[in-house]
Backbone as CSV, one residue per row, in Angstrom:
resi,resn,N_x,N_y,N_z,CA_x,CA_y,CA_z,C_x,C_y,C_z
1,MET,-16.739,1.933,-5.158,-16.493,2.057,-6.566,-15.764,0.825,-7.076
2,PRO,-16.475,-0.232,-7.354,-15.836,-1.488,-7.703,-15.012,-1.467,-8.982
3,ASP,-15.325,-0.629,-9.975,-14.600,-0.639,-11.236,-13.492,0.404,-11.302
4,GLU,-13.244,1.114,-10.230,-12.193,2.128,-10.203,-10.824,1.453,-10.238
5,MET,-9.954,1.963,-11.111,-8.599,1.418,-11.198,-7.797,1.865,-9.970
6,PRO,-6.874,1.036,-9.511,-6.017,1.460,-8.398,-5.207,2.693,-8.777
7,ALA,-4.950,3.532,-7.778,-4.148,4.742,-7.989,-2.663,4.409,-8.064
8,CYS,-2.251,3.395,-7.300,-0.833,3.017,-7.278,-0.689,1.667,-6.586
9,LEU,0.519,1.173,-6.621,0.895,0.003,-5.831,1.741,0.504,-4.671
10,LEU,1.493,-0.036,-3.501,2.263,0.314,-2.313,2.840,-0.978,-1.756
11,TYR,4.156,-1.045,-1.691,4.849,-2.217,-1.167,5.349,-1.898,0.234
12,LEU,5.003,-2.748,1.195,5.395,-2.541,2.591,6.156,-3.753,3.106
13,LEU,7.264,-3.505,3.784,8.009,-4.564,4.460,7.976,-4.246,5.944
14,SER,7.454,-5.174,6.718,7.292,-4.964,8.160,8.405,-5.648,8.946
15,VAL,8.610,-5.187,10.158,9.593,-5.756,11.074,9.365,-7.262,11.194
16,GLY,10.439,-8.037,11.055,10.363,-9.481,11.251,9.829,-10.262,10.068
17,LYS,9.482,-9.600,8.974,8.940,-10.296,7.803,10.018,-10.384,6.724
18,GLU,9.984,-11.447,5.940,10.930,-11.611,4.852,10.352,-11.181,3.514
19,LYS,9.019,-11.138,3.426,8.366,-10.756,2.171,7.526,-9.514,2.403
20,GLU,7.493,-8.659,1.391,6.694,-7.446,1.500,5.228,-7.739,1.169
21,LEU,4.410,-6.826,1.593,2.984,-6.854,1.295,2.763,-5.887,0.143
22,ALA,2.158,-6.356,-0.948,1.872,-5.507,-2.105,0.401,-5.116,-2.058
23,LEU,0.150,-3.817,-1.960,-1.218,-3.306,-1.868,-1.569,-2.512,-3.116
24,ARG,-2.758,-2.753,-3.652,-3.302,-1.948,-4.745,-4.158,-0.871,-4.092
25,VAL,-3.650,0.353,-4.043,-4.304,1.455,-3.337,-5.282,2.164,-4.267
26,HIS,-6.494,2.383,-3.784,-7.529,3.088,-4.537,-7.748,4.461,-3.914
27,GLY,-8.335,5.367,-4.697,-8.539,6.728,-4.211,-7.260,7.522,-4.412
28,GLU,-7.062,8.530,-3.586,-5.865,9.354,-3.701,-4.649,8.587,-3.189
29,ALA,-3.617,8.546,-4.011,-2.384,7.845,-3.623,-1.617,8.671,-2.599
30,PRO,-1.081,8.029,-1.558,-0.246,8.767,-0.608,1.063,9.166,-1.280
31,SER,1.641,10.260,-0.849,2.932,10.697,-1.391,4.065,10.001,-0.622
32,GLU,5.268,10.050,-1.181,6.424,9.490,-0.480,6.648,10.207,0.842
33,ASN,6.478,11.524,0.843,6.644,12.287,2.089,5.603,11.909,3.124
34,GLU,4.383,11.677,2.678,3.318,11.277,3.597,3.630,9.917,4.227
35,ILE,4.075,8.971,3.414,4.420,7.641,3.933,5.598,7.740,4.895
36,ALA,6.608,8.534,4.549,7.763,8.709,5.444,7.320,9.297,6.777
37,SER,6.412,10.247,6.743,5.879,10.841,7.968,5.119,9.803,8.790
38,TRP,4.311,8.987,8.131,3.568,7.930,8.832,4.531,6.975,9.526
39,MET,5.618,6.602,8.834,6.599,5.679,9.409,7.309,6.334,10.591
40,ARG,7.727,7.581,10.425,8.446,8.318,11.476,7.587,8.492,12.726
41,ASN,6.281,8.769,12.525,5.370,9.040,13.644,4.616,7.821,14.143
42,GLY,4.793,6.662,13.489,4.070,5.458,13.895,2.573,5.591,13.688
43,THR,2.186,6.224,12.601,0.772,6.473,12.306,0.039,5.190,11.955
44,VAL,-1.215,5.105,12.376,-2.114,4.046,11.944,-2.997,4.663,10.859
45,ALA,-2.864,4.144,9.634,-3.571,4.717,8.485,-4.614,3.739,7.954
46,HIS,-5.705,4.303,7.466,-6.765,3.527,6.826,-6.600,3.684,5.322
47,LEU,-6.355,2.580,4.624,-6.140,2.606,3.179,-7.230,1.803,2.489
48,ARG,-7.741,2.331,1.379,-8.719,1.589,0.578,-7.936,0.811,-0.464
49,VAL,-8.019,-0.517,-0.413,-7.202,-1.391,-1.248,-8.052,-2.474,-1.903
50,SER,-7.444,-3.182,-2.840,-8.086,-4.359,-3.437,-7.024,-5.437,-3.611
51,ARG,-7.501,-6.666,-3.753,-6.601,-7.784,-3.996,-6.417,-7.971,-5.489
52,GLU,-5.274,-8.530,-5.869,-5.004,-8.800,-7.276,-6.079,-9.735,-7.824
53,GLY,-6.633,-9.377,-8.971,-7.658,-10.198,-9.613,-9.066,-9.944,-9.120
54,GLU,-9.245,-9.068,-8.141,-10.578,-8.745,-7.614,-10.855,-7.269,-7.832
55,HIS,-12.126,-6.934,-8.012,-12.507,-5.548,-8.252,-13.047,-4.858,-7.007
56,GLU,-13.481,-5.623,-6.021,-14.034,-5.033,-4.806,-12.920,-4.468,-3.936
57,THR,-13.183,-3.306,-3.351,-12.212,-2.693,-2.450,-12.636,-2.897,-1.006
58,PHE,-11.681,-2.767,-0.106,-11.951,-2.850,1.327,-10.948,-1.953,2.039
59,THR,-11.247,-1.636,3.283,-10.351,-0.797,4.076,-9.385,-1.681,4.851
60,LEU,-8.105,-1.350,4.730,-7.059,-2.047,5.473,-6.435,-1.029,6.421
61,VAL,-6.343,-1.380,7.684,-5.742,-0.501,8.684,-4.286,-0.942,8.860
62,VAL,-3.358,-0.013,8.602,-1.929,-0.331,8.635,-1.255,0.484,9.729
63,ASN,-0.516,-0.210,10.606,0.273,0.455,11.638,1.670,0.689,11.063
64,PHE,1.942,1.917,10.649,3.219,2.230,10.014,4.380,2.254,10.995
65,LYS,4.106,2.089,12.281,5.180,1.980,13.279,6.033,0.741,13.008
66,HIS,5.415,-0.293,12.416,6.097,-1.563,12.187,6.609,-1.722,10.756
67,VAL,6.480,-0.678,9.937,6.955,-0.730,8.553,8.395,-0.221,8.514
68,VAL,9.301,-1.039,7.939,10.709,-0.640,7.861,11.104,-0.185,6.461
69,VAL,10.376,-0.642,5.449,10.624,-0.232,4.068,9.285,-0.071,3.367
70,ALA,9.163,1.009,2.604,7.952,1.233,1.810,8.359,1.844,0.478
71,ARG,7.634,1.458,-0.564,7.871,2.094,-1.859,6.570,2.157,-2.635
72,LEU,6.451,3.196,-3.425,5.297,3.403,-4.290,5.682,3.069,-5.717
73,ALA,4.743,2.559,-6.482,4.966,2.297,-7.902,3.672,2.600,-8.642
74,PRO,3.790,3.004,-9.889,2.580,3.206,-10.684,1.835,1.884,-10.815
75,TYR,0.518,1.945,-10.883,-0.261,0.725,-11.037,-0.181,0.220,-12.471
76,SER,-0.035,-1.079,-12.620,-0.088,-1.749,-13.913,-0.652,-3.138,-13.670
77,GLU,-1.476,-3.615,-14.581,-2.062,-4.960,-14.453,-0.984,-6.042,-14.369
78,THR,0.178,-5.790,-14.939,1.214,-6.821,-15.008,2.359,-6.583,-14.042
79,ARG,2.262,-5.576,-13.183,3.398,-5.227,-12.333,3.107,-5.544,-10.875
80,MET,3.644,-6.627,-10.389,3.532,-6.994,-8.984,4.873,-7.549,-8.518
81,SER,5.958,-6.817,-8.781,7.293,-7.271,-8.409,7.525,-7.107,-6.914
82,SER,8.605,-7.678,-6.434,8.928,-7.572,-5.017,10.320,-6.984,-4.853
83,PHE,10.684,-6.689,-3.600,12.001,-6.116,-3.297,13.087,-7.070,-3.690
């Protein structure tokens, strides 16, 4: 679904990294509890995402075992802030 708007923004900070990864998540947005569970259990999740300025989506496989901070934000064309 190339023209589908992202459901949310998901910001991830991984072990050993200084900058977070900002993901535009498509489809059903994960809940805060779901993300916390993934981090606690070291889940490997498949997320449908897109890059800023592009409409095509792709699957990104994320190992939440290495995520130390995560936050969700509503999607906005102008909102790509960092921690």
